[in-house]
C-alpha positions as CSV (number, residue, x, y, z in Angstrom):
1,M,50.2,161.7,112.2
2,K,52.4,163.8,114.5
3,K,51.7,167.5,114.7
4,I,54.2,169.4,112.6
5,V,55.4,172.7,114.1
6,K,57.5,173.8,111.1
7,K,57.1,173.1,107.4
8,Y,60.5,172.8,105.7
9,P,60.9,174.0,102.1
10,C,63.1,171.7,100.1
11,R,66.0,173.9,99.0
12,V,69.6,173.0,98.4
13,H,71.6,175.5,96.4
14,S,75.1,174.3,97.4
15,E,76.9,171.4,99.0
16,I,78.2,173.5,101.9
17,G,75.4,175.9,102.9
18,A,74.5,175.7,106.6
19,L,72.4,172.6,107.1
20,E,68.8,173.2,108.2
21,A,67.1,169.8,107.8
22,V,68.3,166.4,106.8
23,V,66.7,162.9,106.4
24,L,68.5,159.9,107.9
25,H,67.8,156.2,108.4
26,T,69.4,154.4,111.3
27,P,70.6,151.0,110.3
28,G,68.2,148.3,111.5
29,R,67.6,144.6,111.2
30,E,67.6,144.9,107.4
31,V,71.4,145.3,107.6
32,E,71.6,141.8,109.3
33,N,68.8,140.2,107.3
34,M,71.2,138.7,104.8
35,T,73.7,135.8,104.6
36,P,77.1,135.5,103.0
37,Q,75.4,133.8,100.1
38,N,73.2,136.8,99.3
39,A,75.4,139.7,100.5
40,E,76.7,140.4,97.0
41,R,73.1,140.6,95.6
42,A,72.4,143.0,98.4
43,L,75.3,145.2,97.2
44,Y,77.5,144.3,100.2
45,S,81.0,142.7,100.2
46,D,80.6,141.8,103.9
47,I,78.0,141.6,106.7
48,L,78.0,144.4,109.2
49,N,77.9,144.0,113.0
50,L,74.6,145.8,113.6
51,N,75.2,146.5,117.3
52,V,78.5,148.3,116.5
53,A,77.2,150.0,113.4
54,R,74.2,151.4,115.4
55,Q,76.6,152.7,118.2
56,E,78.7,154.5,115.5
57,Y,75.6,155.8,113.8
58,A,74.0,157.1,117.0
59,L,77.0,159.4,117.6
60,F,76.8,160.6,113.9
61,Q,73.1,161.4,114.3
62,Q,73.7,163.2,117.6
63,V,76.2,165.5,115.9
64,L,73.7,166.4,113.2
65,E,71.0,167.0,115.7
66,K,73.3,169.6,117.3
67,Y,73.2,171.8,114.2
68,S,70.0,170.9,112.3
69,T,66.6,169.2,112.3
70,V,66.9,165.5,111.7
71,F,64.1,163.4,110.3
72,Q,64.1,159.6,110.3
73,V,62.8,157.7,107.3
74,K,60.9,155.1,109.4
75,D,59.1,157.9,111.4
76,L,58.2,159.7,108.2
77,L,56.9,156.5,106.6
78,T,54.9,155.6,109.7
79,D,53.3,159.0,109.7
80,I,52.1,159.0,106.1
81,L,50.7,155.4,106.5
82,S,48.1,156.9,108.8
83,D,46.3,158.2,105.7
84,S,44.3,155.5,104.0
85,D,44.7,156.8,100.4
86,T,48.5,157.3,100.8
87,R,48.8,153.8,102.3
88,M,46.8,152.2,99.5
89,D,48.7,154.0,96.7
90,L,52.1,153.2,98.2
91,I,51.3,149.5,98.7
92,R,49.9,149.2,95.2
93,K,53.1,150.7,93.7
94,I,55.3,148.4,95.7
95,V,53.6,145.1,95.0
96,K,53.2,146.0,91.3
97,N,56.9,147.0,91.0
98,E,58.1,143.8,92.8
99,K,55.5,141.6,91.1
100,V,54.0,140.4,94.4
101,E,50.4,141.6,94.0
102,A,49.1,138.6,96.0
103,M,50.7,140.3,99.1
104,Q,48.6,143.4,98.9
105,D,45.9,142.4,101.4
106,R,48.5,141.0,103.8
107,L,50.3,144.3,103.8
108,L,47.2,146.4,104.1
109,S,46.1,144.4,107.2
110,M,49.2,145.5,109.2
111,D,49.1,148.5,111.5
112,K,51.1,151.5,110.4
113,T,54.1,150.8,112.7
114,A,54.5,147.2,111.7
115,L,54.0,148.0,108.0
116,A,56.6,150.8,108.0
117,R,59.0,148.4,109.8
118,Q,58.5,145.5,107.4
119,L,58.6,147.6,104.3
120,I,62.2,148.4,105.3
121,E,63.3,145.3,107.2
122,G,61.6,142.8,104.8
123,V,58.5,140.7,104.9
124,V,59.1,137.0,105.6
125,L,57.8,134.5,103.0
126,Q,54.9,132.5,104.3
127,K,55.4,128.8,103.8
128,D,51.8,128.1,103.2
129,N,52.0,126.1,99.9
130,L,54.5,123.7,98.3
131,T,56.0,126.3,96.0
132,S,56.8,128.7,98.9
133,Y,57.9,125.7,101.1
134,L,60.4,124.6,98.6
135,S,61.6,128.2,97.8
136,R,65.1,129.1,98.9
137,Q,64.0,132.7,99.4
138,R,63.5,133.8,103.0
139,Y,61.6,137.0,102.1
140,A,58.5,137.7,100.1
141,L,59.6,141.4,100.1
142,R,63.4,141.7,100.5
143,P,64.9,143.9,103.1
144,L,66.3,147.3,102.1
145,H,69.8,146.6,103.2
146,N,71.2,149.9,101.8
147,F,68.6,152.3,103.0
148,F,70.8,153.9,105.6
149,F,72.6,155.5,102.6
150,T,69.7,157.9,102.2
151,R,71.6,160.1,99.8
152,D,70.8,157.9,96.8
153,A,67.1,157.4,96.5
154,S,66.2,161.1,96.4
155,T,68.1,164.3,95.9
156,T,67.2,167.9,96.6
157,I,68.4,170.0,93.6
158,Y,67.7,173.7,94.2
159,D,63.9,173.7,95.0
160,T,63.1,170.3,93.6
161,V,63.3,166.8,95.0
162,L,64.5,164.4,92.3
163,I,63.3,160.9,92.9
164,N,66.1,158.8,91.6
165,R,65.9,155.7,89.4
166,M,68.3,153.3,91.1
167,A,70.7,151.2,89.3
168,S,69.9,148.0,91.2
169,V,66.4,146.4,91.5
170,V,67.1,145.7,95.2
171,R,67.0,149.4,95.9
172,E,63.9,150.5,93.9
173,R,61.6,150.4,96.8
174,E,63.7,153.1,98.5
175,S,62.8,155.5,95.8
176,I,59.1,154.6,95.9
177,I,59.1,155.2,99.7
178,M,60.9,158.5,99.5
179,E,58.6,159.8,96.7
180,A,55.6,159.0,99.0
181,V,57.2,160.8,101.9
182,F,58.0,164.0,100.0
183,N,54.6,164.0,98.3
184,S,52.6,163.3,101.4
185,H,54.3,164.3,104.6
186,P,53.2,167.7,106.1
187,A,56.8,168.4,107.3
188,F,57.9,169.3,103.8
189,N,56.9,171.9,101.3
190,S,58.3,170.0,98.3
191,K,58.0,169.5,94.6
192,T,59.1,166.1,93.3
193,V,60.0,164.9,89.8
194,N,60.5,161.3,88.8
195,P,62.2,160.1,85.6
196,V,60.0,157.0,85.5
197,D,57.0,159.2,84.8
198,H,58.8,161.0,81.9
199,A,57.7,160.4,78.3
200,S,61.2,159.5,77.2
201,F,61.9,157.1,80.1
202,S,64.0,154.1,79.1
203,S,65.4,151.1,81.0
204,H,68.9,152.5,80.5
205,L,68.1,155.6,82.6
206,R,69.8,155.4,86.0
207,I,70.5,158.2,88.5
208,E,71.7,158.0,92.1
209,G,72.2,160.8,94.6
210,G,75.8,160.0,95.4
211,D,76.7,161.1,91.8
212,I,75.0,164.5,92.1
213,L,76.8,167.5,93.7
214,V,75.2,171.0,93.8
215,A,78.2,173.3,93.4
216,R,76.3,176.6,93.2
217,E,73.2,178.2,91.8
218,D,74.1,177.6,88.2
219,L,76.5,174.6,88.4
220,L,76.0,170.8,89.0
221,L,78.7,168.1,89.1
222,I,77.5,164.7,88.1
223,G,79.4,161.4,88.0
224,I,78.8,158.9,85.2
225,G,79.6,155.3,85.8
226,E,78.2,152.1,87.4
227,R,75.2,153.9,89.1
228,T,74.4,156.9,86.9
229,S,74.0,156.6,83.1
230,S,74.2,159.2,80.3
231,Q,70.5,158.8,79.9
232,G,70.1,159.8,83.6
233,I,72.2,162.9,83.1
234,D,70.2,163.7,79.9
235,Y,67.0,163.7,82.1
236,I,68.6,166.2,84.4
237,I,69.5,168.4,81.4
238,E,65.9,168.4,80.4
239,L,64.9,169.6,83.9
240,L,67.4,172.4,83.8
241,K,66.3,173.5,80.3
242,K,63.0,174.6,81.8
243,H,64.7,177.4,83.8
244,K,66.0,179.2,80.7
245,E,68.9,180.8,82.7
246,K,72.5,179.9,81.9
247,R,73.4,176.6,83.7
248,H,76.5,174.4,83.6
249,I,76.9,170.6,84.3
250,L,80.4,169.1,84.7
251,V,80.2,165.4,84.1
252,Q,83.0,163.3,85.6
253,E,83.5,159.8,84.2
254,L,84.2,157.2,87.0
255,P,86.0,153.8,86.8
256,L,83.6,150.9,86.8
257,K,85.8,148.9,89.2
258,P,86.5,148.6,92.1
259,E,83.2,149.0,93.9
260,S,84.5,151.9,96.0
261,F,84.2,154.1,92.9
262,I,80.4,153.7,92.6
263,H,79.6,157.4,93.0
264,L,81.3,160.8,92.4
265,D,81.2,161.6,96.1
266,M,83.6,158.7,96.7
267,V,86.3,160.6,94.9
268,F,85.3,164.2,95.2
269,T,83.4,166.3,97.8
270,F,83.3,170.0,98.6
271,L,84.6,171.2,102.0
272,D,84.1,174.9,101.9
273,T,83.9,177.8,99.4
274,H,87.6,177.3,98.3
275,S,88.6,173.8,99.1
276,C,87.6,170.3,98.1
277,M,88.5,166.7,99.0
278,I,89.8,164.7,96.0
279,Y,91.0,161.2,95.3
280,E,94.0,162.1,93.1
281,P,94.3,159.1,90.8
282,V,90.8,159.6,89.5
283,I,90.5,163.4,89.6
284,L,93.9,164.7,88.6
285,K,96.2,162.0,87.2
286,P,96.2,161.6,83.4
287,N,93.9,158.7,82.5
288,R,91.1,157.8,80.1
289,L,88.4,159.1,82.4
290,Q,86.7,162.1,80.7
291,T,85.5,165.4,82.2
292,V,82.8,166.9,80.1
293,H,81.4,170.4,80.3
294,I,77.7,170.9,79.3
295,E,76.6,174.5,79.0
296,L,72.9,175.4,78.8
297,D,71.4,178.8,78.0
298,N,67.9,179.9,77.2
299,G,66.5,176.4,77.5
300,E,68.9,174.8,75.0
301,V,72.2,173.0,75.1
302,K,74.7,175.6,74.0
303,S,77.8,173.4,73.9
304,I,79.3,170.1,75.1
305,T,83.1,170.1,75.4
306,Q,85.9,168.1,77.0
307,E,87.9,169.5,79.9
308,T,91.4,168.7,81.2
309,N,90.1,167.6,84.6
310,L,87.4,168.5,87.2
311,L,89.5,171.1,89.0
312,E,90.5,172.9,85.8
313,A,86.9,172.9,84.7
314,L,85.8,174.4,88.0
315,K,88.5,177.1,87.8
316,G,87.3,178.0,84.4
317,L,83.8,178.6,85.8
318,G,85.1,180.8,88.6
319,M,85.5,178.2,91.3
320,D,89.3,178.0,92.1
321,M,89.4,175.1,94.5
322,E,92.3,174.1,96.8
323,P,92.5,170.3,96.6
324,V,92.9,168.3,99.8
325,Y,94.2,164.8,99.0
326,C,92.4,161.7,100.3
327,G,95.1,159.5,101.9
328,G,97.7,162.3,101.8
329,R,100.3,162.7,99.0
330,K,103.1,160.4,100.1
331,D,101.9,156.9,99.3
332,Q,99.5,155.7,96.7
333,W,98.7,152.5,98.7
334,T,97.5,154.7,101.6
335,Q,95.4,156.7,99.1
336,E,93.8,153.5,97.8
337,R,93.2,152.1,101.3
338,E,91.6,155.3,102.7
339,Q,89.5,155.9,99.5
340,W,88.2,152.3,99.9
341,H,87.0,153.3,103.4
342,S,85.2,156.5,102.1
343,G,88.1,158.7,102.9
344,A,87.0,161.3,100.3
345,N,83.3,161.2,101.4
346,F,82.8,164.2,103.6
347,F,79.5,165.9,104.6
348,S,79.2,169.6,105.2
349,L,77.3,171.1,108.2
350,A,78.3,174.6,107.1
351,P,81.2,176.1,105.1
352,G,84.4,174.6,106.4
353,K,82.7,172.4,109.0
354,V,82.5,168.8,107.8
355,L,82.1,165.2,109.0
356,G,84.3,162.2,108.1
357,Y,85.6,158.9,109.4
358,A,88.3,159.0,112.1
359,R,89.9,155.8,110.7
360,N,91.3,157.6,107.7
361,T,94.3,159.0,109.6
362,S,96.4,160.1,106.6
363,T,93.4,162.0,105.2
364,M,92.9,163.7,108.6
365,E,96.5,164.7,108.7
366,E,96.2,166.2,105.3
367,M,93.1,168.1,106.4
368,N,95.0,169.4,109.4
369,R,97.8,170.7,107.1
370,H,95.1,172.6,105.2
371,G,93.9,174.4,108.3
372,Y,91.2,172.0,109.5
373,E,91.0,171.4,113.2
374,I,90.4,167.7,113.9
375,I,87.8,167.2,116.7
376,S,85.9,164.2,117.8
377,A,82.2,163.6,117.5
378,R,82.0,162.6,121.2
379,D,83.4,166.0,122.3
380,V,80.9,167.8,120.1
381,V,78.0,165.7,121.5
382,D,79.1,166.2,125.1
383,G,79.3,169.9,124.6
384,K,83.0,170.2,125.2
385,I,83.6,171.6,121.7
386,D,81.5,173.7,119.4
387,A,82.5,173.1,115.7
388,Q,81.0,176.5,114.8
389,S,83.7,178.2,116.8
390,Y,86.4,177.1,114.3
391,Q,86.8,178.6,110.8
392,R,87.6,175.1,109.5
393,A,87.0,171.9,111.4
394,V,86.5,168.1,110.8
395,I,84.2,166.3,113.2
396,T,85.5,162.7,113.2
397,I,83.0,159.9,113.6
398,D,83.9,156.3,114.5
399,G,84.1,154.0,111.5
400,S,84.9,150.4,112.1
401,E,81.6,149.0,110.9
402,L,79.7,151.8,109.0
403,P,82.4,152.1,106.1
404,R,82.0,148.3,105.5
405,G,78.6,149.1,104.1
406,G,80.3,151.0,101.3
407,G,79.8,154.7,102.1
408,G,80.6,157.7,104.3
409,A,79.0,160.7,106.0
410,R,77.7,162.2,102.7
411,C,76.2,158.9,101.6
412,M,74.3,158.6,104.9
413,T,72.6,162.0,104.6
414,M,69.8,163.4,102.4
415,P,69.7,167.2,103.0
416,V,66.3,168.7,102.7
417,S,67.2,172.3,103.3
418,R,70.4,174.4,103.4
419,K,70.9,178.1,103.9
420,K,72.4,179.9,100.9
421,V,76.1,180.6,101.1
């Protein structure tokens, strides 16, 4: 295991505090280890060009490395596999969860580098008997096609890492791996909680990180829809009850279709202390989608009430946010197109300094009208521009392939630590 110079406490008290440490996963062969026939099962609507996706991702990672410490999932996983007890425990959990107990010895026989790689990229099915020979499956352990969206499997909420219970079976191994990393890796000083271990766990409980936004010390925003269920939010309520202080949760109902609405951060993200990016048709226009305010105090649910919309609810709690419109305000078709390509999905490096896809030109024009300087990731990486020299800035990353995976800059980042605002 590599020598760790600094141990990072897991602490995220807002969406916009200066980023100190973040977990990424560079797209690898698992992204291409699918066919058009199984792409839908892998939660993709298309197959990415890996070479182009990796080029785009490299620039994205280099920007983050300019301003924070970046950890890679595969490196962290390789490190913890050096410990025999951790290795055994992790493999046992994976083979039991995926009902492939016969693979345990095969996995344990691999060296740590090969094992880490295959746990992510997939383990090819051995055609050593008639059943396996006739099987149409290529993999005994399926590739983790979606792992470069590190936001979803684990989420830092205040001083705790929530291990999320994913909505799709094909992503469950991501959570198992991330739990092992945060429990075992010496780089992190972390406390994890997992709803699967809770006494009231049910199969209806689902939580994914793209639906959880930490607004401030006493306020969470959580989306409810295809990926996060009411039972998942109830679990978070139970966690917050333990703190006794007054806390608020704003729950935003999301459309079940199309697939671009899978998480709250696809229609709403914080940009700085007084502005946010919104997809207007979901967040502001009158519709059947509910916004619910849950207030907790002294370890109990004090009230559950319906709000007019998310912005009004935030204003009532002292956060008067200036909305910036995904796709601009002129044309609904443009709004729809750019939201589809993660036009509302921004990731904050610090208050007012965010990353987003360059392809969403109308969104970028709208950002510029709200005082955000538009600068390219290449100029930042080459040292021509320092984003920190601007009060408000958007660092634009190339996005011809990455958005086709179904997510943006926030989806591809799992913050471990942020400074308080």
